[in-house]
VMD Tcl script that builds the backbone (N, CA, C; Angstrom):
set m [mol new atoms 552]
animate dup $m
set s [atomselect $m all]
$s set {name element resname resid chain x y z} {
  {N N UNK 1 A -44.681 9.440 -10.385}
  {CA C UNK 1 A -44.429 8.891 -9.067}
  {C C UNK 1 A -43.812 7.502 -9.178}
  {N N UNK 2 A -44.344 6.664 -10.107}
  {CA C UNK 2 A -43.785 5.324 -10.282}
  {C C UNK 2 A -42.337 5.393 -10.745}
  {N N UNK 3 A -42.073 6.346 -11.647}
  {CA C UNK 3 A -40.707 6.490 -12.156}
  {C C UNK 3 A -39.756 6.870 -11.022}
  {N N UNK 4 A -40.189 7.764 -10.137}
  {CA C UNK 4 A -39.374 8.170 -8.995}
  {C C UNK 4 A -39.123 6.987 -8.075}
  {N N UNK 5 A -40.160 6.222 -7.787}
  {CA C UNK 5 A -40.001 5.038 -6.941}
  {C C UNK 5 A -39.064 4.023 -7.587}
  {N N UNK 6 A -39.169 3.846 -8.888}
  {CA C UNK 6 A -38.290 2.911 -9.594}
  {C C UNK 6 A -36.839 3.370 -9.492}
  {N N UNK 7 A -36.613 4.669 -9.639}
  {CA C UNK 7 A -35.252 5.199 -9.523}
  {C C UNK 7 A -34.701 5.010 -8.116}
  {N N UNK 8 A -35.525 5.290 -7.113}
  {CA C UNK 8 A -35.097 5.113 -5.728}
  {C C UNK 8 A -34.787 3.647 -5.431}
  {N N UNK 9 A -35.643 2.752 -5.917}
  {CA C UNK 9 A -35.428 1.327 -5.709}
  {C C UNK 9 A -34.127 0.874 -6.381}
  {N N UNK 10 A -33.864 1.354 -7.566}
  {CA C UNK 10 A -32.629 1.005 -8.275}
  {C C UNK 10 A -31.408 1.525 -7.517}
  {N N UNK 11 A -31.495 2.745 -7.017}
  {CA C UNK 11 A -30.387 3.322 -6.258}
  {C C UNK 11 A -30.137 2.548 -4.973}
  {N N UNK 12 A -31.209 2.185 -4.268}
  {CA C UNK 12 A -31.067 1.404 -3.040}
  {C C UNK 12 A -30.498 0.029 -3.322}
  {N N UNK 13 A -30.867 -0.573 -4.436}
  {CA C UNK 13 A -30.341 -1.881 -4.807}
  {C C UNK 13 A -28.841 -1.794 -5.043}
  {N N UNK 14 A -28.379 -0.754 -5.724}
  {CA C UNK 14 A -26.947 -0.586 -5.958}
  {C C UNK 14 A -26.199 -0.430 -4.645}
  {N N UNK 15 A -26.744 0.361 -3.722}
  {CA C UNK 15 A -26.108 0.557 -2.428}
  {C C UNK 15 A -26.102 -0.752 -1.648}
  {N N UNK 16 A -27.223 -1.447 -1.618}
  {CA C UNK 16 A -27.329 -2.684 -0.864}
  {C C UNK 16 A -26.427 -3.764 -1.442}
  {N N UNK 17 A -26.260 -3.796 -2.737}
  {CA C UNK 17 A -25.417 -4.808 -3.372}
  {C C UNK 17 A -23.947 -4.430 -3.324}
  {N N UNK 18 A -23.660 -3.240 -2.868}
  {CA C UNK 18 A -22.271 -2.836 -2.728}
  {C C UNK 18 A -21.560 -2.684 -4.058}
  {N N UNK 19 A -22.119 -1.955 -4.960}
  {CA C UNK 19 A -21.481 -1.707 -6.248}
  {C C UNK 19 A -20.041 -1.279 -5.979}
  {N N UNK 20 A -19.078 -2.117 -6.393}
  {CA C UNK 20 A -17.699 -1.826 -6.073}
  {C C UNK 20 A -16.906 -1.267 -7.249}
  {N N UNK 21 A -17.606 -0.711 -8.219}
  {CA C UNK 21 A -16.873 -0.045 -9.286}
  {C C UNK 21 A -16.413 1.315 -8.755}
  {N N UNK 22 A -15.176 1.709 -9.059}
  {CA C UNK 22 A -14.653 2.957 -8.517}
  {C C UNK 22 A -15.352 4.167 -9.111}
  {N N UNK 23 A -15.466 5.224 -8.332}
  {CA C UNK 23 A -16.105 6.420 -8.868}
  {C C UNK 23 A -15.125 7.258 -9.661}
  {N N UNK 24 A -13.839 6.899 -9.641}
  {CA C UNK 24 A -12.860 7.632 -10.432}
  {C C UNK 24 A -12.031 6.636 -11.253}
  {N N UNK 25 A -12.634 6.072 -12.294}
  {CA C UNK 25 A -11.923 5.058 -13.085}
  {C C UNK 25 A -10.683 5.608 -13.796}
  {N N UNK 26 A -10.661 6.903 -14.105}
  {CA C UNK 26 A -9.481 7.476 -14.756}
  {C C UNK 26 A -8.297 7.464 -13.802}
  {N N UNK 27 A -8.529 7.832 -12.544}
  {CA C UNK 27 A -7.460 7.813 -11.551}
  {C C UNK 27 A -7.009 6.374 -11.300}
  {N N UNK 28 A -7.945 5.450 -11.247}
  {CA C UNK 28 A -7.597 4.032 -11.078}
  {C C UNK 28 A -6.667 3.587 -12.206}
  {N N UNK 29 A -7.033 3.901 -13.435}
  {CA C UNK 29 A -6.221 3.502 -14.587}
  {C C UNK 29 A -4.824 4.136 -14.509}
  {N N UNK 30 A -4.755 5.388 -14.088}
  {CA C UNK 30 A -3.460 6.051 -13.961}
  {C C UNK 30 A -2.607 5.376 -12.889}
  {N N UNK 31 A -3.205 5.072 -11.742}
  {CA C UNK 31 A -2.459 4.397 -10.674}
  {C C UNK 31 A -1.950 3.036 -11.131}
  {N N UNK 32 A -2.770 2.316 -11.862}
  {CA C UNK 32 A -2.353 0.999 -12.359}
  {C C UNK 32 A -1.209 1.131 -13.361}
  {N N UNK 33 A -1.237 2.155 -14.209}
  {CA C UNK 33 A -0.130 2.392 -15.146}
  {C C UNK 33 A 1.157 2.744 -14.387}
  {N N UNK 34 A 1.028 3.589 -13.379}
  {CA C UNK 34 A 2.186 3.969 -12.570}
  {C C UNK 34 A 2.768 2.751 -11.858}
  {N N UNK 35 A 1.895 1.926 -11.316}
  {CA C UNK 35 A 2.343 0.719 -10.614}
  {C C UNK 35 A 3.039 -0.245 -11.576}
  {N N UNK 36 A 2.504 -0.370 -12.767}
  {CA C UNK 36 A 3.124 -1.239 -13.774}
  {C C UNK 36 A 4.546 -0.756 -14.076}
  {N N UNK 37 A 4.719 0.541 -14.256}
  {CA C UNK 37 A 6.052 1.091 -14.508}
  {C C UNK 37 A 6.973 0.837 -13.316}
  {N N UNK 38 A 6.451 1.003 -12.111}
  {CA C UNK 38 A 7.215 0.744 -10.882}
  {C C UNK 38 A 7.689 -0.703 -10.852}
  {N N UNK 39 A 6.806 -1.630 -11.131}
  {CA C UNK 39 A 7.159 -3.050 -11.077}
  {C C UNK 39 A 8.125 -3.432 -12.187}
  {N N UNK 40 A 7.930 -2.885 -13.367}
  {CA C UNK 40 A 8.841 -3.191 -14.474}
  {C C UNK 40 A 10.258 -2.732 -14.155}
  {N N UNK 41 A 10.392 -1.558 -13.586}
  {CA C UNK 41 A 11.716 -1.022 -13.296}
  {C C UNK 41 A 12.391 -1.830 -12.189}
  {N N UNK 42 A 11.603 -2.437 -11.303}
  {CA C UNK 42 A 12.155 -3.235 -10.211}
  {C C UNK 42 A 12.526 -4.648 -10.641}
  {N N UNK 43 A 11.901 -5.138 -11.690}
  {CA C UNK 43 A 12.129 -6.524 -12.088}
  {C C UNK 43 A 13.004 -6.659 -13.329}
  {N N UNK 44 A 13.152 -5.593 -14.087}
  {CA C UNK 44 A 13.995 -5.638 -15.285}
  {C C UNK 44 A 15.388 -5.115 -14.957}
  {N N UNK 45 A 16.306 -5.442 -15.789}
  {CA C UNK 45 A 17.660 -4.896 -15.657}
  {C C UNK 45 A 17.605 -3.470 -16.194}
  {N N UNK 46 A 17.289 -2.537 -15.330}
  {CA C UNK 46 A 17.149 -1.142 -15.745}
  {C C UNK 46 A 18.344 -0.338 -15.251}
  {N N UNK 47 A 18.632 0.713 -15.965}
  {CA C UNK 47 A 19.722 1.595 -15.541}
  {C C UNK 47 A 19.271 2.401 -14.321}
  {N N UNK 48 A 20.244 2.891 -13.575}
  {CA C UNK 48 A 19.941 3.739 -12.424}
  {C C UNK 48 A 19.187 4.982 -12.879}
  {N N UNK 49 A 19.522 5.479 -14.051}
  {CA C UNK 49 A 18.845 6.659 -14.604}
  {C C UNK 49 A 17.355 6.378 -14.830}
  {N N UNK 50 A 17.050 5.214 -15.410}
  {CA C UNK 50 A 15.653 4.837 -15.631}
  {C C UNK 50 A 14.926 4.673 -14.298}
  {N N UNK 51 A 15.581 4.020 -13.352}
  {CA C UNK 51 A 15.000 3.807 -12.022}
  {C C UNK 51 A 14.672 5.151 -11.385}
  {N N UNK 52 A 15.655 6.055 -11.396}
  {CA C UNK 52 A 15.463 7.379 -10.794}
  {C C UNK 52 A 14.318 8.129 -11.456}
  {N N UNK 53 A 14.248 8.065 -12.777}
  {CA C UNK 53 A 13.209 8.781 -13.517}
  {C C UNK 53 A 11.819 8.275 -13.131}
  {N N UNK 54 A 11.637 6.966 -13.114}
  {CA C UNK 54 A 10.327 6.391 -12.783}
  {C C UNK 54 A 9.953 6.710 -11.346}
  {N N UNK 55 A 10.896 6.529 -10.423}
  {CA C UNK 55 A 10.599 6.796 -9.016}
  {C C UNK 55 A 10.264 8.268 -8.780}
  {N N UNK 56 A 11.026 9.164 -9.401}
  {CA C UNK 56 A 10.774 10.602 -9.239}
  {C C UNK 56 A 9.406 10.980 -9.813}
  {N N UNK 57 A 9.100 10.483 -10.999}
  {CA C UNK 57 A 7.814 10.782 -11.638}
  {C C UNK 57 A 6.650 10.258 -10.799}
  {N N UNK 58 A 6.752 9.016 -10.354}
  {CA C UNK 58 A 5.676 8.419 -9.560}
  {C C UNK 58 A 5.509 9.126 -8.221}
  {N N UNK 59 A 6.622 9.465 -7.584}
  {CA C UNK 59 A 6.553 10.134 -6.281}
  {C C UNK 59 A 5.897 11.499 -6.407}
  {N N UNK 60 A 6.297 12.262 -7.399}
  {CA C UNK 60 A 5.708 13.590 -7.598}
  {C C UNK 60 A 4.211 13.481 -7.893}
  {N N UNK 61 A 3.854 12.532 -8.725}
  {CA C UNK 61 A 2.437 12.371 -9.061}
  {C C UNK 61 A 1.634 11.912 -7.845}
  {N N UNK 62 A 2.205 11.035 -7.014}
  {CA C UNK 62 A 1.486 10.605 -5.809}
  {C C UNK 62 A 1.268 11.784 -4.867}
  {N N UNK 63 A 2.222 12.674 -4.787}
  {CA C UNK 63 A 2.045 13.879 -3.963}
  {C C UNK 63 A 0.850 14.685 -4.474}
  {N N UNK 64 A 0.769 14.848 -5.790}
  {CA C UNK 64 A -0.353 15.588 -6.373}
  {C C UNK 64 A -1.678 14.878 -6.113}
  {N N UNK 65 A -1.684 13.566 -6.247}
  {CA C UNK 65 A -2.912 12.790 -6.020}
  {C C UNK 65 A -3.370 12.931 -4.579}
  {N N UNK 66 A -2.454 12.840 -3.625}
  {CA C UNK 66 A -2.829 12.997 -2.213}
  {C C UNK 66 A -3.338 14.403 -1.944}
  {N N UNK 67 A -2.724 15.414 -2.584}
  {CA C UNK 67 A -3.201 16.797 -2.429}
  {C C UNK 67 A -4.622 16.955 -2.951}
  {N N UNK 68 A -4.872 16.368 -4.097}
  {CA C UNK 68 A -6.157 16.569 -4.763}
  {C C UNK 68 A -7.271 15.676 -4.220}
  {N N UNK 69 A -6.939 14.435 -3.870}
  {CA C UNK 69 A -7.984 13.454 -3.547}
  {C C UNK 69 A -7.928 12.903 -2.132}
  {N N UNK 70 A -6.865 13.152 -1.401}
  {CA C UNK 70 A -6.661 12.422 -0.155}
  {C C UNK 70 A -6.225 11.006 -0.505}
  {N N UNK 71 A -6.468 10.050 0.408}
  {CA C UNK 71 A -6.051 8.683 0.120}
  {C C UNK 71 A -6.971 8.067 -0.931}
  {N N UNK 72 A -6.410 7.542 -2.023}
  {CA C UNK 72 A -7.242 6.890 -3.033}
  {C C UNK 72 A -7.620 5.473 -2.577}
  {N N UNK 73 A -8.724 5.401 -1.878}
  {CA C UNK 73 A -9.164 4.137 -1.301}
  {C C UNK 73 A -10.054 3.341 -2.235}
  {N N UNK 74 A -10.604 2.252 -1.693}
  {CA C UNK 74 A -11.434 1.331 -2.462}
  {C C UNK 74 A -12.578 2.038 -3.183}
  {N N UNK 75 A -13.277 2.917 -2.464}
  {CA C UNK 75 A -14.454 3.565 -3.056}
  {C C UNK 75 A -14.067 4.435 -4.249}
  {N N UNK 76 A -12.901 5.042 -4.177}
  {CA C UNK 76 A -12.480 5.948 -5.235}
  {C C UNK 76 A -11.879 5.217 -6.431}
  {N N UNK 77 A -10.998 4.226 -6.166}
  {CA C UNK 77 A -10.231 3.630 -7.261}
  {C C UNK 77 A -10.284 2.099 -7.289}
  {N N UNK 78 A -11.156 1.494 -6.489}
  {CA C UNK 78 A -11.240 0.038 -6.457}
  {C C UNK 78 A -10.085 -0.563 -5.673}
  {N N UNK 79 A -10.169 -1.868 -5.413}
  {CA C UNK 79 A -9.127 -2.518 -4.605}
  {C C UNK 79 A -7.778 -2.528 -5.296}
  {N N UNK 80 A -7.764 -2.781 -6.606}
  {CA C UNK 80 A -6.469 -2.821 -7.293}
  {C C UNK 80 A -5.858 -1.436 -7.393}
  {N N UNK 81 A -6.666 -0.412 -7.571}
  {CA C UNK 81 A -6.153 0.955 -7.604}
  {C C UNK 81 A -5.627 1.396 -6.250}
  {N N UNK 82 A -6.334 1.012 -5.185}
  {CA C UNK 82 A -5.888 1.342 -3.826}
  {C C UNK 82 A -4.581 0.615 -3.506}
  {N N UNK 83 A -4.468 -0.633 -3.944}
  {CA C UNK 83 A -3.230 -1.378 -3.715}
  {C C UNK 83 A -2.078 -0.733 -4.488}
  {N N UNK 84 A -2.333 -0.283 -5.695}
  {CA C UNK 84 A -1.304 0.395 -6.475}
  {C C UNK 84 A -0.848 1.672 -5.760}
  {N N UNK 85 A -1.800 2.446 -5.227}
  {CA C UNK 85 A -1.454 3.679 -4.512}
  {C C UNK 85 A -0.567 3.357 -3.314}
  {N N UNK 86 A -0.932 2.324 -2.558}
  {CA C UNK 86 A -0.126 1.922 -1.406}
  {C C UNK 86 A 1.297 1.566 -1.842}
  {N N UNK 87 A 1.433 0.739 -2.880}
  {CA C UNK 87 A 2.756 0.312 -3.326}
  {C C UNK 87 A 3.593 1.509 -3.783}
  {N N UNK 88 A 2.970 2.458 -4.453}
  {CA C UNK 88 A 3.706 3.624 -4.936}
  {C C UNK 88 A 4.204 4.494 -3.786}
  {N N UNK 89 A 3.392 4.647 -2.755}
  {CA C UNK 89 A 3.840 5.401 -1.580}
  {C C UNK 89 A 4.897 4.586 -0.830}
  {N N UNK 90 A 4.674 3.305 -0.699}
  {CA C UNK 90 A 5.634 2.415 -0.038}
  {C C UNK 90 A 7.006 2.502 -0.711}
  {N N UNK 91 A 7.033 2.606 -2.015}
  {CA C UNK 91 A 8.291 2.614 -2.757}
  {C C UNK 91 A 8.903 4.005 -2.911}
  {N N UNK 92 A 8.286 5.025 -2.358}
  {CA C UNK 92 A 8.804 6.395 -2.458}
  {C C UNK 92 A 9.845 6.639 -1.359}
  {N N UNK 93 A 10.840 5.770 -1.304}
  {CA C UNK 93 A 11.812 5.800 -0.209}
  {C C UNK 93 A 12.654 7.069 -0.150}
  {N N UNK 94 A 12.728 7.801 -1.220}
  {CA C UNK 94 A 13.517 9.035 -1.215}
  {C C UNK 94 A 12.716 10.238 -0.723}
  {N N UNK 95 A 11.460 9.996 -0.345}
  {CA C UNK 95 A 10.603 11.095 0.108}
  {C C UNK 95 A 9.841 10.654 1.359}
  {N N UNK 96 A 10.543 10.687 2.478}
  {CA C UNK 96 A 9.954 10.249 3.747}
  {C C UNK 96 A 8.732 11.086 4.121}
  {N N UNK 97 A 8.737 12.374 3.792}
  {CA C UNK 97 A 7.570 13.214 4.101}
  {C C UNK 97 A 6.330 12.705 3.362}
  {N N UNK 98 A 6.495 12.317 2.104}
  {CA C UNK 98 A 5.369 11.761 1.357}
  {C C UNK 98 A 4.905 10.456 2.002}
  {N N UNK 99 A 5.841 9.603 2.391}
  {CA C UNK 99 A 5.459 8.344 3.031}
  {C C UNK 99 A 4.721 8.596 4.341}
  {N N UNK 100 A 5.195 9.539 5.133}
  {CA C UNK 100 A 4.510 9.866 6.396}
  {C C UNK 100 A 3.098 10.376 6.131}
  {N N UNK 101 A 2.979 11.248 5.162}
  {CA C UNK 101 A 1.666 11.801 4.820}
  {C C UNK 101 A 0.735 10.708 4.319}
  {N N UNK 102 A 1.242 9.860 3.428}
  {CA C UNK 102 A 0.456 8.741 2.942}
  {C C UNK 102 A 0.045 7.818 4.072}
  {N N UNK 103 A 0.957 7.591 5.010}
  {CA C UNK 103 A 0.661 6.733 6.153}
  {C C UNK 103 A -0.520 7.279 6.960}
  {N N UNK 104 A -0.506 8.562 7.241}
  {CA C UNK 104 A -1.608 9.145 8.020}
  {C C UNK 104 A -2.929 9.080 7.253}
  {N N UNK 105 A -2.893 9.411 5.979}
  {CA C UNK 105 A -4.121 9.347 5.176}
  {C C UNK 105 A -4.618 7.914 5.033}
  {N N UNK 106 A -3.693 6.986 4.843}
  {CA C UNK 106 A -4.092 5.585 4.717}
  {C C UNK 106 A -4.654 5.067 6.035}
  {N N UNK 107 A -4.061 5.468 7.156}
  {CA C UNK 107 A -4.566 5.062 8.477}
  {C C UNK 107 A -6.040 5.487 8.628}
  {N N UNK 108 A -6.351 6.697 8.221}
  {CA C UNK 108 A -7.739 7.179 8.289}
  {C C UNK 108 A -8.644 6.359 7.378}
  {N N UNK 109 A -8.144 6.004 6.196}
  {CA C UNK 109 A -8.933 5.196 5.261}
  {C C UNK 109 A -9.177 3.794 5.825}
  {N N UNK 110 A -8.185 3.217 6.466}
  {CA C UNK 110 A -8.350 1.886 7.076}
  {C C UNK 110 A -9.423 1.945 8.159}
  {N N UNK 111 A -9.406 2.998 8.961}
  {CA C UNK 111 A -10.413 3.148 10.019}
  {C C UNK 111 A -11.832 3.193 9.454}
  {N N UNK 112 A -11.970 3.672 8.220}
  {CA C UNK 112 A -13.276 3.745 7.562}
  {C C UNK 112 A -13.570 2.508 6.717}
  {N N UNK 113 A -12.643 1.540 6.700}
  {CA C UNK 113 A -12.827 0.346 5.880}
  {C C UNK 113 A -12.565 0.590 4.403}
  {N N UNK 114 A -11.812 1.638 4.090}
  {CA C UNK 114 A -11.582 2.028 2.704}
  {C C UNK 114 A -10.165 1.710 2.218}
  {N N UNK 115 A -9.403 0.961 3.015}
  {CA C UNK 115 A -8.048 0.544 2.633}
  {C C UNK 115 A -7.707 -0.713 3.433}
  {N N UNK 116 A -6.681 -1.401 2.994}
  {CA C UNK 116 A -6.285 -2.692 3.548}
  {C C UNK 116 A -5.368 -2.511 4.759}
  {N N UNK 117 A -5.766 -3.075 5.885}
  {CA C UNK 117 A -4.971 -2.911 7.105}
  {C C UNK 117 A -3.626 -3.639 7.024}
  {N N UNK 118 A -3.543 -4.735 6.276}
  {CA C UNK 118 A -2.255 -5.420 6.160}
  {C C UNK 118 A -1.264 -4.559 5.363}
  {N N UNK 119 A -1.742 -3.862 4.352}
  {CA C UNK 119 A -0.871 -2.950 3.611}
  {C C UNK 119 A -0.430 -1.788 4.498}
  {N N UNK 120 A -1.335 -1.323 5.344}
  {CA C UNK 120 A -0.985 -0.263 6.297}
  {C C UNK 120 A 0.166 -0.724 7.191}
  {N N UNK 121 A 0.138 -1.977 7.637}
  {CA C UNK 121 A 1.212 -2.499 8.493}
  {C C UNK 121 A 2.557 -2.385 7.795}
  {N N UNK 122 A 2.599 -2.729 6.515}
  {CA C UNK 122 A 3.848 -2.616 5.756}
  {C C UNK 122 A 4.321 -1.165 5.689}
  {N N UNK 123 A 3.405 -0.241 5.487}
  {CA C UNK 123 A 3.786 1.168 5.390}
  {C C UNK 123 A 4.239 1.705 6.745}
  {N N UNK 124 A 3.587 1.280 7.818}
  {CA C UNK 124 A 4.034 1.670 9.166}
  {C C UNK 124 A 5.496 1.284 9.336}
  {N N UNK 125 A 5.811 0.024 9.030}
  {CA C UNK 125 A 7.186 -0.441 9.206}
  {C C UNK 125 A 8.151 0.255 8.258}
  {N N UNK 126 A 7.734 0.509 7.040}
  {CA C UNK 126 A 8.615 1.169 6.065}
  {C C UNK 126 A 9.019 2.541 6.585}
  {N N UNK 127 A 8.048 3.288 7.113}
  {CA C UNK 127 A 8.332 4.618 7.655}
  {C C UNK 127 A 9.215 4.506 8.890}
  {N N UNK 128 A 8.920 3.558 9.761}
  {CA C UNK 128 A 9.728 3.404 10.981}
  {C C UNK 128 A 11.174 3.029 10.652}
  {N N UNK 129 A 11.368 2.182 9.652}
  {CA C UNK 129 A 12.733 1.828 9.237}
  {C C UNK 129 A 13.459 3.090 8.742}
  {N N UNK 130 A 12.789 3.887 7.944}
  {CA C UNK 130 A 13.404 5.125 7.432}
  {C C UNK 130 A 13.743 6.078 8.576}
  {N N UNK 131 A 12.959 6.039 9.633}
  {CA C UNK 131 A 13.199 6.889 10.805}
  {C C UNK 131 A 14.186 6.250 11.787}
  {N N UNK 132 A 14.690 5.062 11.425}
  {CA C UNK 132 A 15.618 4.293 12.256}
  {C C UNK 132 A 14.991 3.921 13.605}
  {N N UNK 133 A 13.712 3.598 13.568}
  {CA C UNK 133 A 12.975 3.154 14.751}
  {C C UNK 133 A 12.662 1.668 14.601}
  {N N UNK 134 A 12.378 0.990 15.705}
  {CA C UNK 134 A 12.009 -0.427 15.610}
  {C C UNK 134 A 10.719 -0.608 14.816}
  {N N UNK 135 A 10.669 -1.712 14.083}
  {CA C UNK 135 A 9.454 -2.064 13.348}
  {C C UNK 135 A 8.378 -2.540 14.330}
  {N N UNK 136 A 7.138 -2.369 13.950}
  {CA C UNK 136 A 6.009 -2.830 14.756}
  {C C UNK 136 A 5.576 -4.232 14.318}
  {N N UNK 137 A 5.578 -4.478 13.007}
  {CA C UNK 137 A 5.014 -5.717 12.457}
  {C C UNK 137 A 6.051 -6.661 11.841}
  {N N UNK 138 A 7.295 -6.247 11.755}
  {CA C UNK 138 A 8.343 -7.106 11.220}
  {C C UNK 138 A 8.196 -7.413 9.742}
  {N N UNK 139 A 7.838 -6.410 8.950}
  {CA C UNK 139 A 7.600 -6.633 7.520}
  {C C UNK 139 A 8.794 -6.272 6.644}
  {N N UNK 140 A 9.779 -5.575 7.182}
  {CA C UNK 140 A 10.878 -5.054 6.364}
  {C C UNK 140 A 12.167 -5.824 6.659}
  {N N UNK 141 A 12.598 -6.598 5.674}
  {CA C UNK 141 A 13.766 -7.467 5.824}
  {C C UNK 141 A 14.753 -7.206 4.697}
  {N N UNK 142 A 15.993 -7.609 4.910}
  {CA C UNK 142 A 17.044 -7.487 3.911}
  {C C UNK 142 A 17.952 -8.708 4.034}
  {N N UNK 143 A 18.770 -8.905 3.019}
  {CA C UNK 143 A 19.721 -10.019 3.093}
  {C C UNK 143 A 21.110 -9.495 3.426}
  {N N UNK 144 A 21.840 -10.307 4.164}
  {CA C UNK 144 A 23.238 -10.005 4.480}
  {C C UNK 144 A 24.091 -10.394 3.275}
  {N N UNK 145 A 25.342 -9.985 3.260}
  {CA C UNK 145 A 26.228 -10.428 2.162}
  {C C UNK 145 A 26.324 -11.961 2.065}
  {N N UNK 146 A 26.069 -12.649 3.171}
  {CA C UNK 146 A 26.106 -14.114 3.182}
  {C C UNK 146 A 24.792 -14.733 2.712}
  {N N UNK 147 A 23.805 -13.887 2.396}
  {CA C UNK 147 A 22.532 -14.391 1.900}
  {C C UNK 147 A 21.514 -14.725 2.981}
  {N N UNK 148 A 21.776 -14.341 4.211}
  {CA C UNK 148 A 20.849 -14.581 5.321}
  {C C UNK 148 A 19.878 -13.407 5.444}
  {N N UNK 149 A 18.628 -13.714 5.816}
  {CA C UNK 149 A 17.635 -12.653 6.014}
  {C C UNK 149 A 17.760 -12.088 7.416}
  {N N UNK 150 A 17.616 -10.751 7.521}
  {CA C UNK 150 A 17.603 -10.080 8.823}
  {C C UNK 150 A 16.650 -8.894 8.743}
  {N N UNK 151 A 16.043 -8.516 9.868}
  {CA C UNK 151 A 15.160 -7.346 9.850}
  {C C UNK 151 A 15.983 -6.082 9.577}
  {N N UNK 152 A 15.393 -5.167 8.825}
  {CA C UNK 152 A 16.108 -3.927 8.490}
  {C C UNK 152 A 16.339 -3.069 9.724}
  {N N UNK 153 A 15.441 -3.110 10.689}
  {CA C UNK 153 A 15.658 -2.564 12.025}
  {C C UNK 153 A 15.070 -3.590 12.984}
  {N N UNK 154 A 15.416 -3.481 14.254}
  {CA C UNK 154 A 14.898 -4.451 15.216}
  {C C UNK 154 A 13.370 -4.406 15.250}
  {N N UNK 155 A 12.783 -5.436 15.792}
  {CA C UNK 155 A 11.318 -5.520 15.904}
  {C C UNK 155 A 10.936 -5.208 17.343}
  {N N UNK 156 A 10.071 -4.238 17.492}
  {CA C UNK 156 A 9.609 -3.800 18.798}
  {C C UNK 156 A 8.884 -4.947 19.505}
  {N N UNK 157 A 9.254 -5.216 20.758}
  {CA C UNK 157 A 8.589 -6.230 21.575}
  {C C UNK 157 A 8.281 -7.478 20.732}
  {N N UNK 158 A 9.338 -8.117 20.258}
  {CA C UNK 158 A 9.208 -9.212 19.300}
  {C C UNK 158 A 8.336 -10.357 19.817}
  {N N UNK 159 A 8.272 -10.550 21.118}
  {CA C UNK 159 A 7.446 -11.629 21.679}
  {C C UNK 159 A 5.962 -11.438 21.343}
  {N N UNK 160 A 5.547 -10.204 21.074}
  {CA C UNK 160 A 4.144 -9.905 20.782}
  {C C UNK 160 A 3.877 -9.643 19.297}
  {N N UNK 161 A 4.900 -9.805 18.448}
  {CA C UNK 161 A 4.749 -9.427 17.046}
  {C C UNK 161 A 3.670 -10.243 16.344}
  {N N UNK 162 A 3.539 -11.520 16.649}
  {CA C UNK 162 A 2.533 -12.317 15.954}
  {C C UNK 162 A 1.116 -11.865 16.280}
  {N N UNK 163 A 0.887 -11.398 17.499}
  {CA C UNK 163 A -0.446 -10.867 17.841}
  {C C UNK 163 A -0.721 -9.583 17.067}
  {N N UNK 164 A 0.272 -8.707 16.999}
  {CA C UNK 164 A 0.099 -7.459 16.234}
  {C C UNK 164 A -0.114 -7.771 14.763}
  {N N UNK 165 A 0.643 -8.726 14.241}
  {CA C UNK 165 A 0.485 -9.117 12.835}
  {C C UNK 165 A -0.919 -9.668 12.596}
  {N N UNK 166 A -1.393 -10.512 13.483}
  {CA C UNK 166 A -2.741 -11.082 13.334}
  {C C UNK 166 A -3.796 -9.978 13.351}
  {N N UNK 167 A -3.613 -8.997 14.219}
  {CA C UNK 167 A -4.562 -7.880 14.286}
  {C C UNK 167 A -4.647 -7.120 12.966}
  {N N UNK 168 A -3.574 -7.173 12.175}
  {CA C UNK 168 A -3.533 -6.467 10.893}
  {C C UNK 168 A -3.807 -7.393 9.712}
  {N N UNK 169 A -4.163 -8.633 10.002}
  {CA C UNK 169 A -4.484 -9.572 8.928}
  {C C UNK 169 A -3.258 -10.209 8.295}
  {N N UNK 170 A -2.140 -10.208 8.995}
  {CA C UNK 170 A -0.900 -10.792 8.487}
  {C C UNK 170 A -0.666 -12.169 9.106}
  {N N UNK 171 A 0.039 -13.019 8.363}
  {CA C UNK 171 A 0.384 -14.340 8.857}
  {C C UNK 171 A 1.459 -14.218 9.946}
  {N N UNK 172 A 1.665 -15.279 10.733}
  {CA C UNK 172 A 2.730 -15.245 11.745}
  {C C UNK 172 A 4.090 -14.967 11.098}
  {N N UNK 173 A 4.977 -14.379 11.866}
  {CA C UNK 173 A 6.283 -13.990 11.353}
  {C C UNK 173 A 7.052 -15.188 10.792}
  {N N UNK 174 A 7.002 -16.328 11.448}
  {CA C UNK 174 A 7.725 -17.511 10.961}
  {C C UNK 174 A 7.235 -17.915 9.569}
  {N N UNK 175 A 5.942 -17.837 9.330}
  {CA C UNK 175 A 5.401 -18.157 8.001}
  {C C UNK 175 A 5.864 -17.149 6.959}
  {N N UNK 176 A 5.894 -15.883 7.335}
  {CA C UNK 176 A 6.368 -14.832 6.437}
  {C C UNK 176 A 7.822 -15.070 6.056}
  {N N UNK 177 A 8.633 -15.425 7.030}
  {CA C UNK 177 A 10.052 -15.659 6.754}
  {C C UNK 177 A 10.244 -16.871 5.855}
  {N N UNK 178 A 9.372 -17.871 5.967}
  {CA C UNK 178 A 9.440 -19.025 5.055}
  {C C UNK 178 A 9.187 -18.581 3.617}
  {N N UNK 179 A 8.271 -17.637 3.443}
  {CA C UNK 179 A 7.956 -17.120 2.103}
  {C C UNK 179 A 9.137 -16.362 1.501}
  {N N UNK 180 A 9.965 -15.770 2.352}
  {CA C UNK 180 A 11.108 -15.007 1.859}
  {C C UNK 180 A 12.225 -15.907 1.334}
  {N N UNK 181 A 12.274 -17.144 1.797}
  {CA C UNK 181 A 13.341 -18.052 1.369}
  {C C UNK 181 A 13.203 -18.348 -0.125}
  {N N UNK 182 A 14.342 -18.406 -0.806}
  {CA C UNK 182 A 14.277 -18.717 -2.249}
  {C C UNK 182 A 13.829 -20.156 -2.469}
  {N N UNK 183 A 13.183 -20.389 -3.598}
  {CA C UNK 183 A 12.766 -21.735 -3.956}
  {C C UNK 183 A 14.012 -22.564 -4.272}
  {N N UNK 184 A 14.053 -23.743 -3.733}
  {CA C UNK 184 A 15.224 -24.602 -3.968}
  {C C UNK 184 A 14.918 -25.662 -4.976}
}
mol reanalyze $m
mol bondsrecalc $m
mol representation Tube
mol addrep $m
């Protein structure tokens, strides 16, 4: 009986302390490796062939992960693993269906507190830009040939964008645009 009580007390302590180690460390490690490859290909002088290969491999694997696990949120893969999953879906620009699916699954995870709402805002806008619809949060920007920043699509009801951004844990749009400027 004492042993049972000790086990129950230990289990309750872990729950109460919020043990944040992921229950699927192998998937977390895989997502982090995939994200590392994604970032390397974006920051290095890589050939288009290398870029295509990494993006295709990561996109296909993310489809399999969503099929098998649903959204890989904090509880499953930890915060860094969940962030990697978001970035990989965000960067799957050649597969809008995957991005839409990831968006819906991530939205459900955010509602449960299992994913980051600010990352969700970026994915909402990424999908809307691909659909040629106005952005909600103003997160997707590009540079003109003259080097000026402009939104990739217009921003819906721009007068209210800072309130929507705040609701998602994002800084005001003016602060975000300051961050986009190159260091002088």
